[in-house]
C-alpha positions as CSV (number, residue, x, y, z in Angstrom):
1,M,71.5,54.6,-257.3
2,Y,69.2,51.7,-256.4
3,A,69.2,50.1,-260.0
4,S,72.3,48.0,-259.2
5,K,70.7,46.8,-255.9
6,T,67.3,45.6,-257.2
7,L,66.4,42.8,-259.4
8,L,63.0,41.8,-260.9
9,V,62.5,38.1,-260.4
10,A,59.1,37.7,-261.7
11,A,55.7,39.5,-262.3
12,C,52.3,38.0,-261.4
13,S,48.9,39.0,-262.4
14,L,45.4,37.9,-261.7
15,E,42.9,38.3,-264.6
16,I,39.1,37.7,-264.1
17,S,37.7,37.0,-267.6
18,E,34.1,37.7,-266.7
19,V,33.4,39.9,-263.6
20,T,30.4,39.1,-261.5
21,I,29.0,40.8,-258.3
22,D,30.6,38.1,-256.3
23,D,34.1,39.3,-257.3
24,D,33.5,42.6,-255.5
25,G,35.8,43.0,-252.3
26,S,39.4,42.9,-251.0
27,H,41.9,40.7,-252.9
28,T,45.3,39.6,-251.3
29,C,48.4,38.6,-253.3
30,K,50.8,36.4,-251.1
31,A,54.4,35.5,-252.1
32,I,56.2,32.7,-250.1
33,N,59.8,31.4,-250.5
34,S,62.4,30.0,-248.1
35,A,63.3,33.4,-246.8
36,G,59.7,34.3,-245.6
37,V,56.3,35.6,-246.7
38,A,55.3,38.9,-248.3
39,S,51.7,40.0,-249.2
40,T,49.8,43.0,-250.7
41,K,46.1,43.7,-251.0
42,T,43.9,45.6,-253.4
43,S,40.2,46.4,-253.5
44,V,37.8,45.6,-256.5
45,Q,34.5,47.3,-256.7
46,V,32.1,45.8,-259.1
47,N,29.0,47.9,-260.1
48,A,26.0,45.8,-261.0
49,K,24.6,46.3,-264.5
50,P,21.0,47.4,-264.4
51,Q,18.8,44.6,-265.7
52,E,16.9,45.4,-269.0
53,K,13.1,45.3,-268.6
54,L,11.6,42.7,-270.9
55,V,9.0,44.2,-273.2
56,D,6.0,42.0,-274.3
57,P,4.6,42.5,-277.9
58,P,1.2,44.3,-278.0
59,R,-1.9,42.3,-277.4
60,F,-5.5,43.4,-277.8
61,I,-7.4,42.9,-274.6
62,T,-10.5,44.3,-276.1
63,H,-11.0,45.0,-279.8
64,P,-12.6,48.2,-281.3
65,L,-16.3,47.5,-282.1
66,G,-17.9,48.3,-285.5
67,L,-20.4,51.1,-285.2
68,R,-23.6,52.1,-287.0
69,L,-24.2,55.8,-286.9
70,N,-26.3,58.5,-288.3
71,D,-25.1,61.2,-290.5
72,G,-23.6,64.0,-288.2
73,D,-23.2,61.9,-285.1
74,A,-20.0,62.0,-282.9
75,A,-18.2,58.6,-282.6
76,T,-15.6,57.1,-280.3
77,L,-13.7,54.0,-281.2
78,E,-12.1,52.4,-278.2
79,C,-10.0,49.3,-277.4
80,Q,-7.6,48.1,-274.7
81,I,-4.0,47.0,-275.7
82,S,-1.2,45.7,-273.4
83,G,2.5,46.4,-274.0
84,S,2.5,50.2,-273.9
85,P,2.6,50.3,-277.9
86,E,2.5,53.3,-280.2
87,V,-1.0,53.1,-281.8
88,K,-2.1,54.3,-285.1
89,W,-5.6,54.2,-286.7
90,Y,-6.4,53.6,-290.4
91,K,-9.3,53.9,-292.8
92,G,-8.8,51.5,-295.5
93,R,-5.0,51.8,-296.3
94,E,-4.7,55.5,-295.4
95,Q,-3.5,56.4,-292.0
96,I,-5.7,58.9,-290.0
97,N,-3.7,61.8,-288.7
98,D,-4.4,63.2,-285.2
99,S,-6.4,66.3,-285.6
100,E,-9.4,68.2,-284.3
101,D,-11.8,66.1,-286.5
102,F,-10.0,62.8,-285.6
103,R,-8.4,62.9,-282.2
104,Y,-6.1,60.3,-280.7
105,E,-6.5,59.6,-276.9
106,N,-4.7,57.3,-274.6
107,D,-5.3,56.6,-271.0
108,G,-3.1,53.7,-269.6
109,S,-3.9,50.6,-271.8
110,T,-7.0,52.3,-273.3
111,Y,-6.7,53.7,-276.7
112,R,-9.4,55.9,-278.5
113,L,-10.0,57.4,-281.8
114,V,-12.6,60.2,-281.2
115,I,-14.4,61.4,-284.5
116,A,-16.1,64.9,-283.8
117,E,-18.6,64.4,-286.7
118,V,-19.3,61.5,-289.1
119,F,-20.5,61.8,-292.6
120,P,-21.5,59.1,-295.1
121,E,-18.1,59.0,-296.6
122,D,-16.6,58.1,-293.4
123,S,-18.3,54.6,-293.8
124,G,-15.9,51.8,-294.5
125,M,-13.2,49.4,-293.0
126,Y,-11.1,50.8,-290.2
127,K,-7.9,49.3,-288.6
128,C,-6.1,50.0,-285.3
129,V,-2.4,49.0,-285.5
130,A,-0.2,48.8,-282.3
131,E,3.5,48.5,-282.4
132,N,6.4,48.3,-279.9
133,E,9.9,47.1,-280.0
134,A,8.9,43.5,-279.4
135,G,6.2,43.3,-282.2
136,S,3.0,44.5,-283.5
137,A,-0.7,43.6,-283.5
138,S,-3.7,44.9,-285.6
139,S,-7.6,44.8,-285.3
140,C,-10.2,45.6,-288.1
141,F,-13.8,46.8,-287.8
142,T,-16.5,48.4,-289.8
143,V,-18.1,51.9,-289.4
144,F,-21.5,52.4,-291.1
145,V,-23.0,55.9,-291.3
146,E,-26.6,55.9,-292.4
147,A,-27.2,58.5,-295.2
148,Y,-30.4,60.3,-296.0
149,S,-30.5,61.8,-299.4
150,D,-32.8,63.8,-301.6
151,E,-33.5,62.8,-305.2
152,G,-30.8,63.5,-307.5
153,H,-28.0,63.3,-304.8
154,L,-25.1,60.8,-304.9
155,I,-25.6,57.6,-302.8
156,L,-22.7,55.5,-301.8
157,I,-23.2,51.8,-300.3
158,F,-20.5,50.0,-298.5
159,F,-20.8,46.3,-298.5
160,L,-19.9,44.4,-295.2
161,K,-19.4,41.0,-296.9
162,V,-18.9,39.5,-300.3
163,I,-19.2,35.7,-301.1
164,W,-17.8,34.4,-304.4
165,T,-19.3,31.3,-306.0
166,K,-18.4,29.2,-309.1
167,D,-21.2,27.2,-310.7
168,G,-23.3,27.6,-307.6
169,R,-20.6,26.6,-305.1
170,E,-18.7,28.9,-302.7
171,V,-15.1,29.5,-303.8
172,E,-12.8,28.8,-300.9
173,D,-9.4,30.5,-300.2
174,T,-7.2,27.6,-301.1
175,G,-4.1,29.4,-302.1
176,R,-4.8,29.4,-305.8
177,F,-7.4,32.2,-305.4
178,K,-6.8,35.6,-303.7
179,F,-9.5,37.7,-302.1
180,S,-8.7,41.2,-301.1
181,Q,-10.7,44.4,-300.0
182,D,-9.9,48.0,-299.9
183,E,-12.0,50.9,-298.7
184,N,-14.5,50.8,-301.7
185,S,-14.1,47.5,-303.4
186,F,-13.7,43.7,-303.3
187,T,-11.4,41.9,-305.6
188,F,-11.2,38.3,-306.7
189,E,-7.9,37.3,-308.3
190,I,-6.7,34.2,-310.0
191,P,-2.9,34.5,-310.4
192,A,-2.5,31.4,-312.8
193,A,-5.8,30.3,-314.4
194,L,-6.4,26.7,-315.4
195,A,-8.9,25.4,-317.9
196,T,-10.8,23.8,-314.9
197,D,-11.3,27.5,-313.6
198,S,-13.8,28.1,-316.5
199,G,-17.5,28.5,-315.3
200,V,-20.1,30.9,-314.1
201,Y,-19.0,33.1,-311.3
202,C,-21.1,35.1,-308.9
203,A,-20.4,37.9,-306.4
204,K,-23.0,38.0,-303.6
205,A,-22.8,41.1,-301.4
206,T,-24.7,42.3,-298.3
207,S,-24.9,45.6,-296.6
208,S,-27.3,47.4,-294.2
209,K,-29.4,48.4,-297.3
210,G,-30.0,44.9,-298.7
211,K,-28.3,42.4,-301.1
212,A,-26.8,42.5,-304.4
213,K,-25.2,40.1,-306.8
214,W,-23.1,40.3,-310.0
215,Q,-22.7,37.2,-312.3
216,F,-20.2,36.6,-315.1
217,T,-18.8,33.7,-317.2
218,L,-15.2,32.9,-317.3
219,D,-13.8,30.9,-320.3
220,V,-10.1,30.0,-319.9
221,R,-8.8,28.9,-323.3
222,V,-6.1,26.1,-323.5
223,S,-3.0,27.2,-325.1
224,S,0.3,25.7,-326.0
225,S,2.1,28.7,-324.4
226,P,2.2,29.1,-320.5
227,C,-1.0,30.5,-319.3
228,A,-0.7,34.1,-318.6
229,D,-2.1,35.7,-315.4
230,I,-5.8,36.6,-315.3
231,D,-6.1,40.3,-314.6
232,V,-7.6,41.5,-311.3
233,L,-11.4,41.4,-311.6
234,Q,-13.1,44.6,-310.2
235,L,-16.6,43.2,-309.8
236,I,-18.5,45.4,-307.3
237,K,-18.8,48.7,-309.3
238,S,-21.9,47.6,-311.4
239,M,-23.9,46.0,-308.7
240,Q,-27.3,47.0,-307.9
241,V,-28.9,46.9,-304.5
242,R,-32.1,44.9,-303.9
243,G,-34.6,45.2,-300.9
């Protein structure tokens, strides 16, 4: 019955494209013409979005220290890391799983790998890797287990450092040469050999037991075809310890 008595003259709206906490409160819409004034109010409540906590990438405050142990000793490898990361421990390239023999511990920013009993085969390069959503960090160290053996038993010797020389001069890591190390070997690689790479090479290694060296001659022949990659040279396996 009122349809014939009413007329929609105009429709008005207020749109806030990006709401902030300042928009919270009472809002008034006021219409004015020659006949008078009319107004209406509405309330807007803005809930503040919780601020996301910024996470810093992991950083080693203290690094794990290398250890020299006797066969049968217990060992604790410890470091401090900021950033509340997830921490994993590795021996060589193999991850160490949390177990009774190798126990993971965490107390605030302090992280530990507790080894119940070490054996000579536990000697080698270890690595602690820390990761969180902002990044990662790692730290490497060496564990030495002194072995006592009777005649006829197998003896393994792990080298702390290997220096490569060519014609009596140390070979530097210039990008053309690649040096790598895994649990039991050191590798020297020439991806694309040149004739100038020919010469007498020597690998000099040191360990807690003494020193060793291995020498060989490399002859790179000039060919009309592109030079093929030189195979990776596994050099340490035939070294003999002195001293």
